[in-house]
C-alpha positions in Angstrom: 252.4 225.8 178.4 253.0 228.9 176.4 254.7 230.6 179.3 257.1 227.6 179.9 258.0 227.6 176.2 258.7 231.3 176.3 261.1 230.8 179.2 263.1 228.2 177.4 266.3 229.8 176.0 267.8 228.2 173.0 271.3 228.7 171.6 272.2 228.9 168.0 273.7 225.7 166.7 277.3 227.0 166.7 277.0 228.3 170.3 275.6 225.0 171.5 278.3 223.1 169.7 280.9 225.4 171.4 279.5 224.7 174.9 279.4 220.9 174.3 282.9 220.8 172.8 284.3 223.0 175.5 282.8 220.7 178.1 284.4 217.8 176.4 287.8 219.5 176.5 287.5 220.4 180.2 286.3 217.0 181.2 289.3 215.3 179.4 291.7 217.8 180.8 290.5 217.4 184.3 290.8 213.6 184.0 294.4 213.8 182.7 295.3 216.4 185.4 294.0 214.0 188.1 296.3 211.3 186.8 299.3 213.7 186.4 298.9 215.0 190.0 300.5 211.7 191.1 303.5 212.2 188.9 307.0 212.3 190.3 307.9 214.7 187.5 307.7 218.2 189.1 306.8 220.2 186.0 304.1 217.7 185.1 302.6 217.9 188.6 302.8 221.7 188.7 301.1 222.0 185.4 298.4 219.5 186.5 297.8 221.6 189.7 297.4 224.8 187.7 295.1 223.1 185.1 293.0 221.5 187.8 292.3 225.0 189.3 291.8 226.8 186.0 289.8 224.1 184.3 287.7 223.5 187.4 286.5 227.1 187.4 285.9 227.0 183.6 284.0 223.8 183.8 281.7 225.2 186.6 281.0 228.3 184.4 280.4 226.1 181.3 277.9 223.9 183.3 276.1 227.0 184.4 275.8 228.2 180.8 274.7 224.8 179.7 272.0 224.7 182.4 270.9 228.3 181.6 270.6 227.6 177.9 269.2 224.0 178.4 272.0 222.4 176.5 271.6 218.6 176.3 274.6 216.9 177.9 274.0 213.2 177.4 276.6 213.2 174.7 279.3 215.6 173.7 281.1 216.2 170.4 284.6 215.0 169.9 287.0 218.0 170.1 289.0 216.8 167.1 286.1 216.2 164.8 283.2 218.2 166.2 281.0 215.1 165.7 279.0 213.4 168.4 280.7 210.5 170.2 278.9 207.4 171.4 276.1 208.6 173.7 277.7 208.0 177.1 278.3 210.4 180.0 281.3 212.4 178.8 283.0 212.6 182.2 282.7 208.8 182.8 284.3 208.2 179.4 287.1 210.7 180.0 287.9 209.3 183.4 288.0 205.8 182.1 290.4 206.8 179.4 292.6 208.7 181.9 292.8 205.7 184.2 293.7 203.5 181.2 296.5 205.8 180.2 297.8 206.5 183.7 300.7 204.2 183.4 301.5 205.3 179.8 301.6 209.1 180.4 305.3 209.9 180.6 306.0 213.6 181.0 306.9 213.9 177.3 303.7 212.1 176.2 301.5 214.1 178.7 302.7 217.4 177.5 302.4 216.4 173.8 298.7 215.5 174.5 298.2 218.8 176.5 299.7 220.9 173.8 297.6 219.4 171.1 294.4 219.7 173.2 295.3 223.3 174.3 295.9 224.3 170.7 292.5 222.9 169.7 290.9 224.6 172.6 292.5 228.0 171.9 291.2 227.7 168.3 287.7 226.8 169.5 287.6 229.7 172.0 289.0 232.2 169.5 286.3 231.3 167.1 283.5 231.7 169.7 285.1 234.9 171.1 285.0 236.4 167.6 281.6 235.2 166.3 279.5 233.7 169.0 275.9 234.8 168.8 274.9 234.4 172.5 276.4 237.3 174.4 276.9 235.3 177.6 278.7 232.5 175.8 280.8 234.8 173.7 281.8 236.7 176.9 282.8 233.5 178.6 285.0 232.5 175.7 286.6 236.0 175.7 287.3 235.8 179.5 288.7 232.3 179.3 290.9 232.6 176.3 293.8 234.3 178.1 294.1 231.5 180.6 294.0 228.9 177.8 296.8 230.7 175.9 298.9 230.9 179.1 298.4 227.2 179.8 299.4 226.4 176.3 302.6 228.5 176.6 303.3 226.8 180.0 302.8 223.3 178.5 305.1 224.2 175.6 307.8 225.5 178.0 307.6 222.4 180.3 307.7 220.1 177.3 311.1 221.6 176.3 312.6 221.2 179.8 314.6 218.2 180.8 312.6 215.8 183.0 313.2 216.4 186.8 
């Protein structure tokens, strides 16, 4: 019993909140990208393809960190408020929202959502990269931050272009 307790690795509250919030972001972004992959708008589809690749890798790394640090994933914090949402599997909730919005996501609306979410994600990752306590979590945030900033700049550029 004592040996098992010694093996359990716990994160500081802020690092655990980061992992949960980052997983919430990636889950929502993957769901929106899946919807946008069917778009006839070329920039929207190109962006969704890039995001699917980048976020898929980030999500896998986050899940590995969550597993390593035994982060409970039955509910995730809202990225806007940092407060727990209704205890439901986050991916199921995000997929349902994405399906519901599928018909309403014009390119202009899609990029507005992506820009807002990317800005919030960049802020979250910058905070963790600067002051995260767990070295592995802080290093993950530092490695991923550049891709997030690039994806934000790309979404901003595409949002300014005329629909094709």
